[in-house]
N, C-alpha and C positions, 0 to 999 in steps of 0.2 A: 494388462499391457495397454489397453485402450484408455484406461483411466490415467495412466502415467503420461501417455501421449497428449491426452486432453489437457492435463495440468500444464505441460510444457507449452503447448500452443496458446493457451489462455495467458500464461505468464509472459510469453513473448509479445502477445497482443497488448497486454497492460503496460509492459515496459516501453513498447513503441509509443503508446498513448502518452505516457509520462514524458518521454524524451521530447516528443514533438510539442506537447503542451508547454513545457518549460521554454522551448525555443521560440514559440509564437508569442509568449509573454515578453521575452526579451526583444524579439524582432516581429512586431505585429504586421499582419498582412495589410496590403492596400485596401482590399475588400474585406470589411469587418467580419462577415459571416465565415470567411475561410479560416479564421482563427479557431472556429469550432469544427469546421469540416475536416481539416487535416488530422487533428488528434483523434476524432471519432473513427475515422477510417483506419487508424492504426490499431484499433481494438480487434478488427477482424483480418486486416491485411498484414498486420504485424511488421516484420523487418522490411518486407517489400514496400510497404507504404512509407516507412522511414527513408528508404532509398529514393522513392519518388518525390517525397517532400524535399529532400536535400537537393535533388536534381532539378525539380520544376517549381516546387512551392516557394522556396526561398528567393527565387527570381522576383517574386511579387511582394517581398517585404518592404515596408516603407523606408527603412534606413539602409537598404542594400541596393546599390545601383549596379545592375548587370544587364547585358544585352539579352533581349528575349529572342533567342534563336531556336526556340522549340519547334518541333515538327507539328504538322496538323494533327497527327494521331495523338501526340502528347497533350495538345490543347483539348482534344475531345476527352482524353483520359481525365483531365482535371475537371471538365464539365460533368463527367459521369461521377467523379468523386463527390462533387457538390450535391448531385442528386442522391447518391447512395447514402450519404451521411444523414440526410433527413429521414430516409427510409429506415436506416439502421436505428436511429433514436426511437422512432415510432415502434419498431419491432421490439427493441430492448425494453421499452417502457410497457408495452402491451402485455408481454409475457407474465410479469408478476401481478398485473391487475387481474388477469384471468385466473392465475393460480390462487391468489388471495381470496377472490370472490367465489371461486368454485364454479364459475360460469361454464355452461355447456350449450351447444347448439346441436339439435338432433341427437342428443344424448352423448355427444363427443366433445371433449375439451379442445381437440385440435381444430375443429371448425370455429369454435369461439376464439381461439388464438388467431386464426386467419382473419376473422372478421374485425376484431379489435385492432390487430396489428396493421391491417390495411387502412383502416380509418385514421389511425394515429400517424402512420407513415405518410399518408396523403396530406394530412394537415401540416406536419412538420416539413415535408418536402415543398409544399407550396409556400409556406412561411419562409423557408430558406431561399427559395427562388425569388420571392418578392424582395427580400433584403439584398439580393444580388443585383437586381435590375432597378429598384427604386432610386438609389443614390445617383444613378446615371441618367435617370429620366424623370426627375421630380416635376418637370413642367407638365407631364401628362396627368399628374394627380394620383391620389392613392387608388381610386377605384379602377382606373384604366391599367395601372401597373399591376393591380391584383388580377385583373382579367388576363393580362399578358403572362403573368406567372402561371396561371392555370393552363393556359394554352401551351406554354413552353415546357411544362414539366409533367403533364398528365400522362402522356404516352410513355415517357421514360420511367415514371413511377410504376405504371402497370407492368411494363416489361421487367422491371426489377423484381417486383413481387411474384411474377410468373416463375422466374428462376429460383427465387428463395422458397416459395411455397411448394414448388415442384420437388425440391430436394427434401424438405421437411416431411412431405407426404410419403416419399420413398422411405425415409428414416422410420416414420411411424407405422406404415402399413406393410413394408417389405423387409428392409434391412434389420429392424428390431421389432418385427411384428409380434413376437411373443412377449417381450418386455420393453416397450418404448421408453427411452430415457426421460426422466422428469427434470423440471427446472432447478431442483436442488442438487442435481448431479453434474459434475464437470463435463461428462460426456454430452449432455444436452447442449451446453454452451459451446462445446467444440463443434458439434453438428451445426449449431447456429452460425459459427464462424464460416464454415464451409458454405452454408446456405447464403450468407451475405456476399461471399466471394462470387458464387454462381449468379446471384442477383445482379451483381456488378457486371458480369460478363454478358448476361442477357440484356442488360440495359445499355451497354456500350453501343451496339448498332443503332438503337433508337436515338441515342444522343448524337451519334454521328449524323444521322439523317436530319434531325432537328436543327443542328448547327449548320449543316450544309444548306438547308433551305432558308436559313436566316430566322427561323422561328425562335431559336434559342441562341444566346450569346456564347461565343467561344471564350474559354477562360485560360 
């Protein structure tokens, strides 16, 4: 039964990814990086992200003029989505790297997963943040914008990974302690979907605080 549920969840995620991807190709976002952010988040948030994109994302399409009447919480949601997409790419890319290389830390694959995923998630997250703020602040130069990107996203990235890694540790050591799911199994990626959603939830308060303090731009 869990395998069937996993396939359904993964299918809905991929379908949401495709629908949003096709739409951002037809209606590109004002902020270029958001053309990547919205489809990527569809992979784990599924139909909910599709709803959020249609409600809040399309407001920012270049060829669609609408009043931006979003609430503060909605703007923080989009800022968190931006953060989570970079983390998600890093996590998704890191898993097959560890699986193919057979890498372990302290004799355990999961610790290698956490290490590689965190490094890649951090790099992708800062890269995404840089390309969000640089077009608006070119006069500051590349180096200063890069420093601002690190300042704006580090806390949110760490908060995201705490939620994500916490769930995957439970999956590995408690829920499926006898037989943890492997990357070639749909259950593994379903657990990853849940982990990414939980990472989003733990990152949201951090993004709220960063935006409120003016350290990070609302989106």
